[in-house]
VMD Tcl script that draws the C-alpha trace (Angstrom):
set ca {
  {187.56 56.45 39.50}
  {191.18 57.30 38.21}
  {193.34 54.16 37.95}
  {197.41 54.66 38.91}
  {198.22 55.66 35.36}
  {196.25 58.67 35.62}
  {196.12 59.22 39.27}
  {200.38 59.85 38.83}
  {199.95 61.99 35.69}
  {197.66 63.98 37.92}
  {200.03 63.86 40.76}
  {203.14 64.73 38.66}
  {201.20 67.96 36.85}
  {200.30 69.02 39.75}
  {203.88 68.74 41.02}
  {205.12 70.60 38.36}
  {202.81 73.66 38.74}
  {204.15 73.78 42.06}
  {207.68 74.08 41.31}
  {207.13 76.44 38.95}
  {204.94 78.67 41.59}
  {208.12 78.19 44.03}
  {210.55 79.59 41.21}
  {208.58 82.31 40.15}
  {208.11 83.40 43.92}
  {211.87 82.76 44.70}
  {212.43 84.66 41.55}
  {209.79 87.90 42.78}
  {211.71 87.58 46.56}
  {214.74 88.16 45.07}
  {214.16 90.58 42.64}
  {212.38 92.55 45.61}
  {215.38 91.98 47.80}
  {217.99 93.52 45.53}
  {219.50 97.01 45.03}
  {217.90 99.81 43.78}
  {219.50 100.28 40.09}
  {220.68 103.43 38.95}
  {218.52 105.03 35.81}
  {219.87 103.93 32.29}
  {221.24 106.58 30.06}
  {217.90 107.03 28.25}
  {216.14 107.68 31.55}
  {218.68 110.05 32.37}
  {218.44 112.13 29.24}
  {214.97 112.11 29.50}
  {214.70 113.60 33.00}
  {217.42 116.17 32.55}
  {215.34 117.36 29.79}
  {212.61 117.98 31.61}
  {214.44 119.61 34.11}
  {216.40 122.19 31.77}
  {213.12 122.98 30.12}
  {210.90 123.71 33.43}
  {211.76 126.51 36.08}
  {212.21 125.25 38.50}
  {213.98 127.97 40.51}
  {210.71 129.50 40.13}
  {209.82 128.63 43.82}
  {205.75 130.32 43.39}
  {203.98 126.83 43.55}
  {205.90 126.34 47.18}
  {204.59 129.21 48.16}
  {201.11 128.91 47.02}
  {200.86 125.59 49.39}
  {201.94 127.02 52.44}
  {199.39 129.59 51.60}
  {196.53 129.80 54.27}
  {198.69 127.08 57.00}
  {196.93 127.52 60.39}
  {198.30 123.57 62.23}
  {199.24 119.75 61.94}
  {199.53 117.09 63.68}
  {203.61 115.74 63.86}
  {204.19 114.15 61.00}
  {200.69 113.33 60.11}
  {200.76 111.03 62.12}
  {197.56 109.17 62.03}
  {196.69 105.77 64.80}
  {193.64 103.39 64.95}
  {192.27 102.17 68.32}
  {195.07 99.44 69.23}
  {197.60 101.78 68.10}
  {198.41 100.52 64.75}
  {199.32 103.34 62.16}
  {196.62 104.35 60.17}
  {198.44 106.97 57.64}
  {201.06 109.08 58.04}
  {203.72 111.29 56.31}
  {206.37 109.88 58.08}
  {206.40 107.28 54.79}
  {207.30 109.91 52.45}
  {210.25 112.03 54.43}
  {212.10 110.80 51.09}
  {210.37 113.54 49.37}
  {212.41 116.44 52.08}
  {214.99 115.96 49.42}
  {215.29 119.11 47.22}
  {216.12 116.85 43.98}
  {214.53 114.91 42.03}
  {217.04 111.41 41.59}
  {218.30 110.50 38.10}
  {215.28 107.68 37.92}
  {212.41 110.47 38.82}
  {210.66 112.93 36.69}
  {211.86 115.78 38.27}
  {208.23 117.33 37.43}
  {206.45 114.71 39.14}
  {209.04 115.22 41.90}
  {207.95 118.66 42.34}
  {204.14 117.55 42.13}
  {204.61 114.94 45.73}
  {206.47 117.67 47.27}
  {203.65 120.02 46.51}
  {201.30 116.92 47.81}
  {203.62 116.21 51.21}
  {202.45 119.32 52.53}
  {200.05 118.43 55.66}
  {197.79 119.86 57.89}
  {194.66 122.76 58.38}
  {194.86 125.09 55.64}
  {192.46 128.51 55.79}
  {191.39 128.47 52.35}
  {189.15 131.88 52.16}
  {187.10 133.26 54.74}
  {184.52 130.39 56.10}
  {185.96 127.37 54.40}
  {189.14 125.45 55.17}
  {190.79 122.05 54.04}
  {192.67 119.39 55.45}
  {195.61 118.19 53.48}
  {197.36 115.55 53.66}
  {196.08 113.32 56.58}
  {194.78 110.59 54.25}
  {195.25 110.13 50.33}
  {192.48 112.90 49.53}
  {191.78 116.57 51.32}
  {188.91 117.36 53.14}
  {187.34 120.76 53.02}
  {185.32 122.36 55.47}
  {182.29 125.14 54.65}
  {180.99 126.77 57.54}
  {177.71 127.92 58.04}
  {174.93 129.77 59.98}
  {173.32 126.07 61.38}
  {176.37 124.24 61.48}
  {179.36 122.64 59.34}
  {179.59 120.69 55.96}
  {181.97 118.55 54.96}
  {183.07 118.05 51.63}
  {184.83 114.38 51.49}
  {185.38 112.96 54.78}
  {188.08 111.09 53.55}
  {189.27 107.58 53.54}
  {188.86 105.64 56.31}
  {187.06 106.57 59.93}
  {190.69 107.34 61.69}
  {191.88 109.74 59.23}
  {188.95 111.87 58.83}
  {187.68 111.75 62.82}
  {191.59 113.12 62.69}
  {191.11 115.60 60.29}
  {187.36 117.69 62.32}
  {189.55 117.15 65.73}
  {192.58 119.10 63.91}
  {190.16 121.99 62.31}
  {188.44 121.57 66.06}
  {191.93 122.47 67.60}
  {191.44 126.18 65.63}
  {188.25 126.92 64.72}
  {185.00 127.14 66.51}
  {183.23 123.46 67.20}
  {179.42 123.22 65.13}
  {177.85 120.51 64.91}
  {177.82 118.50 61.13}
  {174.99 119.45 59.50}
  {175.74 118.35 56.09}
  {178.10 115.76 53.84}
  {178.77 116.15 50.67}
  {180.37 113.23 48.54}
  {182.20 115.15 45.41}
  {182.38 111.32 44.39}
  {182.38 108.07 44.80}
  {185.93 106.88 45.47}
  {186.68 105.41 48.67}
  {188.51 107.66 49.97}
  {185.93 110.61 49.35}
  {183.64 108.88 51.77}
  {184.64 106.01 53.41}
  {185.30 108.37 56.56}
  {181.91 109.54 56.59}
  {181.52 107.31 60.58}
  {184.32 109.84 61.36}
  {182.94 112.65 61.43}
}
mol new
graphics top color blue
foreach p $ca { graphics top sphere $p radius 0.5 }
foreach p [lrange $ca 0 end-1] q [lrange $ca 1 end] { graphics top cylinder $p $q radius 0.2 }
display resetview
């Protein structure tokens, strides 16, 4: 049992810890509510160096990203059973801006723009991909006995939406196999959606 003096010291320590936590949380709130800062001169110089050293006028990779496009969902919007948004490319519409902001490496900006393209794509005869409806891509292989699904995305909802998108444009085949390329959740989490 603590005596009064020990109790008061323990109480004071807990109050001090709570006060420090409150200050830290308050500062975090201030930091997150502040206006975005402009890129520092060193960042601008580094990004301008990238911009001048790479062939950004060459748009072949954008054409490659469009190759085989069949169709998509508006904004790649996928909702859950209660109407909650599970996935949406609308959140990434800032990528529609052609030039990267001064705060972003232009090469990374370009890569993000290429990844922003979403929908069903024909890779070659019998192989299709659904891209941009989740953090990963789903590949669909048409076989004689059915459909082989490779990497059924992260969630049941996005996997089902991807398969439904495929079925809008391709014959309805039963899913006869599922292949996981590796054990990250975004490559197997949606298996119950297919």
